[in-house]
N, C-alpha and C positions, 0 to 999 in steps of 0.2 A: 694257065691262066696266071694274067701281070699282074705288078706288083698293085695295083689300086684296087682290081678284083679281087684279091687277096686282104687287101685294108678294109675295103664295104664289106665284105663274106666275113671281118672278124668286129667292125662293128656293130652288124647286126646282131650277132650274137649276143657280144658286150651291152648290147640296149636294152632296157626291161622292157617289159611288153606296156602296150597303155591298160589304163583305165586302174581302178580305185584296189587292185589285188596289193595292199602293202599289208606285208607280214609281220607282225608284233613278235621283236627280239623278245624273248621268257627271259627273264633273269636267269641267270647259273641256279641248277639247284633247285632250282620251284616249278610247280606244276598251273595251272589256269586250275582254280578250285570247283569251275564248274561243275563238273559231274559229282560234288558232296554237298551243293546246296539245298536244302531240303524247301521245295519249291511249293509243298502245301504248304508251309508258314510264311511265305514271300508276300508283305505287304507295302503298300507306297500310298502315303496320303497326298492327298492336293496332284493328282496327274489327273490326265484329263482322259474318260475312260475310251476314247479313239484313240491313244498315241499312251501306251501302257505301258508300264515297267517290263513284258516280256520284249518288247520290242528290243529294248537297251542290255537285258541281262543274257536270253536265250540264245545258245549257240548259233545257232542256224539264221535267228532274226536281229542280231545285233552285226553281223556282216553285210548286212542289207543295206544297201545307201539310202536309201527309201523309206525304210521304217526308224522313228526314235519314241523316248520316251517326252511327252512335254506336260509341263504343268497347267491347271487349270486355273483358282480363280487370280493366285499370285505368281511372282516367279521361284516362290520358296518350295521344297521338295521334303519328304521325309521317309525314307526307302530302310526297309527292317529285312536282312536277309539271313536269315537262319540256314546252321549248316546241320550233317547229317550226324559230324562225329567233328572233334575240338581238332583245329588247323591252328596253324600259326601263321598269322597275314605279313606276308612280306613288303607286296607292292598292290599297286592299284590303278589302272587304265581309264581315262573319260575321253570318250571321242564328242564332238557336237559342234555345232557351228561356230563363227570365231566370235559373231554377234549374240544370242541366245544362249552359247553354251554353259557350265558353270563357272564363277568365280571362284566366291567361298568356297569350299567343303568341308564339313566335321567328321569327325568320323567317333564312335562309339563302339564299344565291346562290350559284349555281354548286358547290352541294357533293354530289356524287355518294357514294351506298353507305351514307349515314350510320345509324348505328343507335340501339336505345335506351343501347348500352353506351356508344357515342360520343360522343353530341349536345351533352354538355357539355363536352367537349375542344376545342369551333369556337365562339369569339365569335359570338354572330350578329350581322348586319348591322343591324335593327331589333329590338325589343322594344315588342310591347300590351299593355299594361293594358285590358284589354275590361271595360266595365260593365255590370250588365244592361239599362241604357238602350242603352248602344252595340248590342246584339244584339235589342233591335225595334227599332231607327229606321230602318235597312234605307240607313243613310247609310255611304257609305265613308270609311277613315281613311286621311287623309295620311303615307306613309313618308319616311325619310329619303332625298329622292329621290337626293339625290348617290352614296349608296351602292349604288344601282338601276340604272347605266346602260347593264351591259352583262352583261343576266343571258339563259342558256341554258336554267337552271333553277331553282326554287324551290322548296324544304325551309320547311316549314312545321311545326314540332314544339308542339303544344296542350300545356302542361305541367300547368293543371289548370283545375280550372270554377269555375262560380261559390259553389257550397254545397258543394265540396269531398266530393262523391260518389264514389260508385265507377265512375259512366257520364259519360261529356261525350257531349253531342248538338251537331251543327252542321245547319241547314238547310238555308247557304249558304254561297256562298264563291265570291265573283266578287273579278277581278284587275283593274284597270285601269291602260294605261299607252300605248303608242306601241312602234312598232315600230322597227327600228334596219335600214337599210337593211342587207342585207346578203345572200350567198346561205341561202337553204334548204337546212337542214344536211338533211331528206330525199334534195332531190334530189344534192345531195353525195356523199349515202351511195349511192343507185342507180350515179352514178356510177361512181365506186371499184368496185363489184362488175360492170362490164363488162370 
């Protein structure tokens, strides 16, 4: 094998495969909290029924480029995600189209029964201003970690999108953190029922 053939072979090995198979760099010491979501309680207000929250949140669906969550009557979305046990939330990832992807995202911990009528009555625990670069990088954004130490549920308010259009689209929502060693809330409910 000559030097040119060896160089070509080395370049072929070093070149990543084509396609959207971009892996997410999970923050050190953190895990994807998808296994700790209480799916029976997940809600999304103002979602297009044919493009629901499960498309952006469920493991196998959120990695499919053709599936996404879309808003219905305007650009706002209000997503409620309860957990089966208390978690510490470290960072979040939002992936979406450069035009319709979310821009201003407000996060609330442990606020149940929020609606569009009262979402502005509470100060958010953190506010993210996403750029179009954030939406395509597939990189988690760190949160104000000290404010997310004892999270039983997370409410995500998508206030607007990149272009100001009537429809917001999110291809992927991923939450990273750790669990707190506590009682599993589902087990507790089962015990109380007997």
